[in-house]
C-alpha positions as CSV (number, residue, x, y, z in Angstrom):
1,M,0.1,0.1,-0.2
2,E,1.4,3.7,-0.8
3,L,1.8,5.6,1.9
4,T,0.7,9.2,1.5
5,E,2.0,12.5,2.7
6,E,-0.6,12.3,5.4
7,K,-0.2,9.0,6.5
8,I,3.6,9.5,6.8
9,L,3.4,12.6,8.7
10,K,0.7,10.3,11.3
11,A,3.4,7.3,11.4
12,K,6.0,9.6,12.4
13,K,4.4,11.6,15.6
14,Y,3.0,7.8,16.4
15,N,6.5,6.7,16.3
16,T,7.8,9.4,18.5
17,K,5.5,8.8,21.0
18,L,6.0,5.2,21.2
19,F,9.6,5.4,21.2
20,P,10.3,5.9,24.4
21,I,8.2,3.2,25.6
22,Y,10.0,1.2,23.0
23,K,13.4,1.9,24.2
24,M,12.1,1.4,27.9
25,F,12.1,-2.0,27.1
26,S,14.3,-2.9,24.4
27,W,17.6,-0.1,24.9
28,D,19.4,-2.9,26.8
29,L,18.9,-6.2,28.6
30,L,17.0,-6.3,31.7
31,F,17.2,-8.1,35.0
32,Y,20.5,-9.5,33.3
33,Y,23.7,-7.3,34.1
34,S,23.4,-7.3,38.1
35,I,23.5,-11.1,37.9
36,S,25.0,-12.1,34.8
37,F,28.6,-12.3,36.2
38,L,26.9,-15.0,39.1
39,F,24.8,-16.8,36.8
40,L,28.0,-17.5,34.7
41,T,30.4,-18.0,37.2
42,Q,27.9,-20.6,39.1
43,N,25.7,-22.1,36.8
44,K,27.9,-22.2,33.6
45,G,31.1,-22.7,35.4
46,L,33.3,-19.8,33.7
47,T,35.8,-17.7,35.7
48,A,35.9,-14.1,35.5
49,S,39.0,-14.0,33.2
50,Q,36.7,-16.5,31.1
51,I,33.8,-14.2,30.9
52,L,35.8,-11.0,29.8
53,F,37.3,-13.6,26.8
54,A,33.9,-14.7,26.0
55,D,33.1,-10.9,25.8
56,S,35.7,-10.1,24.2
57,F,33.9,-11.8,20.9
58,Y,31.1,-9.5,21.2
59,P,32.7,-6.6,19.7
60,I,34.9,-8.6,16.9
61,F,31.1,-10.0,15.9
62,K,30.1,-6.2,15.9
63,L,32.8,-5.2,13.5
64,V,32.3,-8.3,11.3
65,F,28.8,-7.8,11.3
66,Q,29.0,-4.0,10.5
67,I,28.7,-3.5,6.7
68,P,26.4,-6.9,6.4
69,C,24.1,-4.9,8.7
70,V,24.2,-1.5,7.2
71,N,23.2,-3.4,3.8
72,I,20.2,-4.9,5.6
73,I,19.1,-1.4,6.7
74,D,19.1,0.4,3.7
75,I,17.4,-3.1,1.6
76,V,14.8,-3.9,4.3
77,G,14.2,-0.7,6.0
78,K,14.9,0.8,9.5
79,R,11.6,-0.5,11.1
80,K,11.8,-4.3,9.9
81,S,15.5,-4.1,10.8
82,L,14.4,-3.3,14.5
83,I,12.5,-6.2,14.7
84,I,15.1,-8.4,13.3
85,A,17.4,-7.0,15.4
86,N,15.1,-7.4,18.3
87,V,14.7,-11.2,17.5
88,F,18.4,-12.0,17.4
89,I,18.6,-10.7,20.6
90,M,16.1,-12.8,22.4
91,L,17.2,-15.9,20.5
92,S,20.7,-14.8,22.5
93,I,19.2,-15.1,25.6
94,L,17.5,-18.4,24.8
95,T,21.0,-19.7,24.1
96,L,22.8,-18.4,27.2
97,I,20.0,-20.1,29.3
98,L,20.0,-23.5,27.4
99,G,23.6,-24.1,26.7
100,K,26.7,-24.8,28.7
101,G,30.3,-23.8,28.6
102,I,32.6,-20.6,27.0
103,S,31.3,-22.1,23.5
104,F,27.7,-21.4,24.1
105,V,28.3,-17.8,25.3
106,I,30.5,-17.0,22.3
107,F,27.7,-18.1,20.3
108,S,25.1,-15.9,22.6
109,N,27.2,-13.1,21.7
110,A,27.6,-13.6,18.1
111,L,23.4,-13.4,18.4
112,M,23.5,-10.4,20.1
113,A,26.0,-8.8,18.2
114,F,24.3,-9.1,15.0
115,G,21.0,-7.3,16.9
116,Y,22.8,-4.4,18.7
117,T,24.6,-3.9,15.6
118,I,21.8,-3.3,13.8
119,K,20.0,-1.2,16.9
120,D,23.1,0.8,17.3
121,V,22.9,1.9,13.7
122,C,19.3,2.0,13.1
123,E,17.4,3.0,16.1
124,S,18.5,6.6,16.3
125,V,18.5,7.4,12.7
126,F,14.9,6.0,13.0
127,L,14.2,8.4,15.7
128,N,15.7,11.2,13.9
129,D,13.7,10.5,10.4
130,C,10.5,10.7,12.6
131,I,11.0,14.3,14.0
132,T,9.2,16.8,12.1
133,D,10.1,20.0,14.0
134,K,12.3,21.9,11.5
135,E,13.4,24.3,14.1
136,H,14.9,22.6,16.7
137,P,15.2,19.1,15.6
138,R,18.4,18.5,17.9
139,T,16.9,19.2,20.8
140,V,13.2,17.2,20.2
141,F,15.5,14.0,19.5
142,S,17.4,14.5,22.7
143,N,14.1,15.4,24.7
144,I,12.6,12.2,22.8
145,D,16.0,9.9,23.3
146,G,16.7,11.0,26.8
147,K,13.2,10.3,28.0
148,G,13.5,6.5,26.7
149,S,16.8,6.4,28.6
150,A,15.7,7.3,31.7
151,Y,12.6,5.3,31.6
152,W,14.9,2.1,31.1
153,Y,17.3,3.2,33.9
154,Y,14.1,3.3,36.1
155,L,12.7,-0.1,34.7
156,D,16.2,-1.4,34.8
157,A,16.1,-0.1,38.8
158,I,13.1,-1.9,39.4
159,T,14.5,-5.2,37.9
160,A,17.4,-5.3,39.6
161,T,16.5,-4.6,43.0
162,F,14.5,-7.9,43.1
163,C,17.0,-9.2,41.0
164,G,19.4,-11.0,43.6
165,F,16.8,-12.3,45.6
166,L,15.3,-13.9,42.5
167,Y,18.5,-15.4,41.8
168,V,18.7,-16.7,45.2
169,F,15.5,-18.0,44.9
170,N,16.2,-19.5,41.7
171,N,19.4,-19.2,39.7
172,Y,17.6,-19.0,36.4
173,L,14.4,-17.2,37.2
174,P,16.3,-13.7,36.3
175,M,17.2,-15.3,32.7
176,F,13.9,-15.8,32.2
177,L,12.6,-13.0,32.9
178,C,15.6,-10.8,30.5
179,L,14.1,-13.7,28.0
180,I,10.7,-12.3,28.8
181,M,11.1,-8.4,28.1
182,C,13.1,-9.4,25.3
183,I,9.6,-11.0,23.6
184,I,8.1,-7.6,24.7
185,S,10.7,-5.5,22.7
186,C,10.3,-7.7,19.5
187,L,6.5,-7.0,19.8
188,L,6.7,-3.2,20.5
189,S,9.0,-3.3,17.5
190,F,6.3,-4.7,15.4
191,K,4.1,-2.0,16.7
192,L,6.3,0.7,15.1
193,M,4.2,2.4,12.0
194,P,6.3,2.1,8.8
195,F,7.0,5.6,6.7
196,E,9.6,5.0,4.7
197,D,10.3,5.9,0.8
198,T,11.2,2.1,-0.8
199,S,12.5,3.4,-3.6
200,N,16.2,3.0,-2.1
201,K,15.3,-0.3,-1.9
202,S,14.2,-0.9,-5.5
203,N,17.4,0.7,-6.4
204,I,19.3,-2.0,-4.7
205,D,16.8,-4.7,-5.8
206,E,17.3,-3.6,-9.5
207,T,21.1,-3.8,-9.2
208,K,21.3,-7.3,-7.9
209,S,25.0,-6.4,-7.0
210,F,26.2,-5.1,-3.7
211,K,30.1,-4.4,-5.2
212,V,28.6,-0.8,-6.2
213,Y,27.1,-0.4,-2.6
214,F,30.3,-1.5,-1.0
215,K,31.9,1.0,-3.0
216,D,29.8,3.9,-2.5
217,L,29.8,2.8,1.4
218,K,34.0,3.0,1.3
219,I,33.7,6.3,0.0
220,A,31.3,7.5,2.4
221,F,33.6,6.5,5.1
222,K,36.5,8.1,3.5
223,N,34.5,11.7,3.8
224,I,33.7,10.8,7.1
225,F,36.9,10.5,8.4
226,K,38.3,13.9,6.1
227,S,36.7,15.9,9.3
228,N,38.7,16.6,12.2
229,R,35.9,17.2,14.2
230,L,34.1,14.0,13.7
231,K,37.0,12.1,13.7
232,A,38.0,13.3,17.0
233,L,34.5,12.5,18.2
234,L,34.6,9.3,17.3
235,L,37.8,8.6,18.5
236,F,36.3,9.7,22.2
237,S,33.3,7.7,21.8
238,G,35.1,4.6,21.2
239,I,37.4,4.8,23.9
240,F,34.8,5.9,26.7
241,S,32.2,3.5,25.3
242,A,34.6,0.6,25.5
243,L,35.2,1.6,29.3
244,L,31.7,2.1,29.9
245,K,31.0,-1.6,28.4
246,V,33.5,-3.7,30.4
247,R,32.7,-1.8,33.5
248,S,29.8,-3.8,34.8
249,T,31.5,-7.1,34.6
250,I,34.7,-5.5,36.8
251,A,32.1,-4.2,39.3
252,S,30.6,-7.2,39.6
253,S,34.1,-8.9,39.8
254,L,35.1,-6.5,42.7
255,F,31.9,-6.4,44.4
256,T,32.4,-10.4,44.8
257,E,36.1,-9.6,46.2
258,I,35.3,-7.0,48.7
259,G,32.7,-9.3,50.1
260,V,29.1,-7.8,48.9
261,K,26.5,-10.7,49.6
262,E,24.9,-11.9,46.2
263,E,21.4,-11.4,47.1
264,Y,22.5,-7.8,47.4
265,F,24.1,-7.0,43.8
266,G,20.6,-6.1,42.6
267,I,20.1,-3.7,45.2
268,V,23.0,-2.1,44.8
269,F,23.4,-1.9,41.1
270,A,19.5,-0.5,41.0
271,S,20.8,2.3,43.2
272,L,23.5,2.9,40.7
273,T,20.9,2.6,37.8
274,I,18.6,5.1,39.6
275,L,21.2,7.7,39.2
276,S,21.7,7.0,35.6
277,G,18.1,7.7,35.1
278,I,17.9,10.9,36.9
279,S,21.0,12.5,35.1
280,S,20.0,11.0,31.7
281,K,16.5,12.8,31.9
282,H,18.0,16.2,32.8
283,Q,21.0,15.4,30.2
284,D,20.1,19.0,28.3
285,F,21.0,20.4,31.5
286,Y,24.4,19.3,31.3
287,H,25.0,20.2,27.7
288,K,24.0,23.6,28.2
289,K,25.9,23.8,31.3
290,F,29.1,22.6,30.4
291,R,28.8,22.9,26.7
292,N,32.3,22.3,24.6
293,T,33.9,21.3,27.9
294,L,31.4,18.8,28.6
295,L,33.4,15.5,27.2
296,T,36.4,17.1,29.2
297,K,34.8,16.8,32.5
298,F,33.0,13.7,31.8
299,S,36.4,11.8,30.9
300,L,38.5,13.5,33.6
301,S,35.2,12.9,36.5
302,F,35.5,9.1,35.1
303,S,39.2,8.5,35.1
304,L,39.4,9.9,39.0
305,S,36.9,7.7,40.2
306,M,38.5,4.7,38.6
307,V,41.8,5.7,40.5
308,A,39.7,6.1,44.1
309,I,38.1,2.6,43.1
310,G,41.5,0.9,42.7
311,L,43.3,2.2,45.2
312,V,40.7,2.1,48.1
313,S,40.0,-1.5,47.3
314,I,43.8,-2.1,47.4
315,I,44.5,-0.3,50.8
316,S,41.7,-0.4,53.1
317,K,40.7,-3.3,54.9
318,N,37.7,-1.9,56.5
319,F,34.3,-3.5,54.9
320,A,32.1,-0.7,55.2
321,F,34.7,2.0,54.5
322,T,35.6,0.5,51.1
323,F,31.8,-0.3,50.1
324,I,31.0,3.3,50.9
325,V,34.0,4.8,48.9
326,V,33.6,2.3,45.8
327,F,29.5,2.7,45.9
328,I,30.1,6.9,45.8
329,M,33.0,6.4,43.0
330,Y,30.6,4.1,40.8
331,A,27.7,6.6,41.7
332,I,29.8,9.4,39.9
333,Q,30.5,7.1,36.6
334,Y,26.6,6.1,36.3
335,L,25.9,9.8,36.5
336,I,28.0,10.3,33.7
337,K,27.0,7.3,32.3
338,G,23.2,8.6,32.1
339,P,23.4,11.5,29.8
340,Y,26.6,10.3,27.6
341,H,24.4,8.1,25.5
342,T,22.1,10.5,24.5
343,L,24.6,13.4,23.9
344,I,27.2,11.4,22.0
345,K,24.2,10.4,19.4
346,R,23.0,14.3,19.5
347,Y,26.7,15.5,18.8
348,L,26.9,12.7,15.9
349,N,23.3,13.9,14.5
350,S,25.0,17.3,14.0
351,F,27.3,15.6,11.0
352,S,24.3,13.5,9.6
353,T,22.6,14.1,6.4
354,H,20.2,11.9,4.9
355,T,22.5,9.7,3.3
356,M,25.2,9.9,5.8
357,E,23.6,9.2,8.7
358,T,23.4,5.0,9.1
359,K,27.0,5.5,7.8
360,I,28.1,7.8,10.3
361,Y,26.5,5.3,13.2
362,S,28.2,2.5,11.7
363,A,31.7,4.2,11.7
364,N,30.9,4.9,15.2
365,T,29.9,1.1,16.0
366,L,33.3,0.6,14.4
367,I,35.4,2.2,16.3
368,E,33.8,1.4,19.7
369,S,33.8,-2.2,18.7
370,S,37.6,-2.2,17.9
371,F,38.3,-0.6,21.0
372,S,36.2,-2.9,23.5
373,T,38.0,-5.7,22.0
374,M,41.3,-4.3,23.1
375,I,40.1,-3.3,26.5
376,Y,38.1,-6.6,26.9
377,W,41.2,-9.0,25.9
378,A,43.5,-6.6,28.4
379,S,40.9,-7.2,31.1
380,S,40.7,-10.8,30.5
381,L,44.7,-10.9,30.8
382,L,44.6,-9.0,34.0
383,L,41.8,-10.3,36.1
384,G,43.9,-14.0,34.9
385,V,46.8,-12.8,36.9
386,I,45.6,-10.1,39.5
387,Q,43.3,-9.2,41.4
388,T,40.1,-6.9,40.2
389,S,41.2,-3.5,42.1
390,Y,44.9,-3.6,40.5
391,A,43.1,-4.2,37.0
392,I,41.1,-1.1,37.7
393,V,44.1,1.1,38.3
394,I,45.7,-0.3,35.2
395,L,42.7,0.3,33.2
396,R,42.9,3.9,34.3
397,L,46.3,4.4,33.2
398,Y,45.1,3.4,29.7
399,F,42.4,5.5,29.7
400,Y,44.0,8.5,30.4
401,Y,46.8,7.8,27.7
402,C,44.1,7.5,25.1
403,I,41.9,10.7,26.1
404,C,45.6,12.8,25.9
405,F,45.9,11.2,22.5
406,Y,42.5,12.5,21.9
407,F,43.0,16.1,22.9
408,R,46.3,16.0,20.9
409,L,44.6,14.7,18.1
410,Y,42.3,17.8,18.0
411,E,42.6,20.8,20.3
412,D,39.9,23.3,19.3
413,K,37.4,23.8,22.0
414,D,35.1,24.5,19.9
415,W,33.8,21.4,18.8
416,F,30.1,20.7,19.3
417,K,28.4,23.8,18.7
418,T,24.3,22.4,18.3
C-alpha cells in the first residue's frame, strides 16, 4: 500500500510517541547485568577471566557484522531491521539459558552482536527520521531519546532490585524474566508504524549487485574521516564506550572480591541505575551547563573515580569504608553514563545528512567495537593474573593516555556547537 504524505506524517508522530516506551524495554537487557556475572560463574562454570574473554568476541562480531547490517537496513528498511534485531537478541538470551560452556557464551554473543549492531546503527536514525520539528530537531531528538533512556534506567533499577533475591530463590529465574523482556521488545518493534520511502530498496534490488554499494560505502567512510571534528568525536566515543561496556563485569567482580553478598547485588546496581535515570532525564542541562567542556569533564571525573575505586580497594581492609567509597565512585560513573549515551548521539547527529546518517553511526560502532575488543582482551588477561582492584588502576592508565592522545589529535575547543 502506497503511503501518502498525510499517512507518513501520522506514522512519524505515532512513532515519536511510542519510541520512549519501546526504548524502555529494548535499549539494553533487563534482569541481566546485576546477576550475569554470578549466573555465568556459578551455573555455567566460568571464571571472571573466561567471561571477559568470551565477551571480547562480542565487539569482534560487531565488527564482522557491521557492513552486512548496514546493507540489511538499506534493503529492508529501518522498522523491519529493528524487528530482526530484537528477534536475534531474544535468541541470544535463549542460547545462554540452554547452553553450557564458553562456546555457548561466544555463540550467544554472536547473536547478540548481530542484533545490537543493527540497533546501534538504526534506532537513533529511525527516531531522527521521525522528528518533524524543523526549528529544533536536535533538541527534540535528545529530549525524546533522553526520556526513553530515563524510562529504561528506572525500569532497570526496579528489576535489578529484585534480581539478587530472585537469583537466590532460583538461579535461572532472572534469565527467564530477561527473555520475557526481549519478547516484549519484539512486540513493540512490530507496533512501530512504517513511514519510509521504498525507492532506495528498489534501486538496490534492481542492480542485484552489492559491489557498487560497498564501493559507495567505502567512499562515504573516507568522507567521514576527512572531518577532524568528527574524527575526534568518533575516537572519544570509541575509548569511552569501551570502558563503559567492560565496567559492569569488572564492577561485579570487584563487589564479589570485597565481600558483597549475592542477594544484595541487585539492590546495589538498582541504586546506581536510578542515578543514571535521573541524570539521563536532565541531559539537556548538562549540555547547556558545560557546552564545549562537557566531554572533558566527563572523562576526567570518570578517570579519577577509577583511581579512587582501585586504590581504596587495595589499601583498605575495612569492609564498610571500602564499600561506601567504591559505591560513591561508581555513583559518579553512573551519573556520567546516563546523559552520555544521548548526548554523544546528539553530537553525531550534528554531522549527519539523510545519505550519511547510517554510515556515521556505522563508523562509530566500528570504532567502539575495535576499542572494546582491546579492552576486553586486556581485562581478561589482567583478571587472570591479578586482583580486580589492581586491574582497575591499570585500566585507568590506559584510559588516561588514550584521552591525552584524543586531545592532541584535536585541540580546538569549539567542538560541538549545536
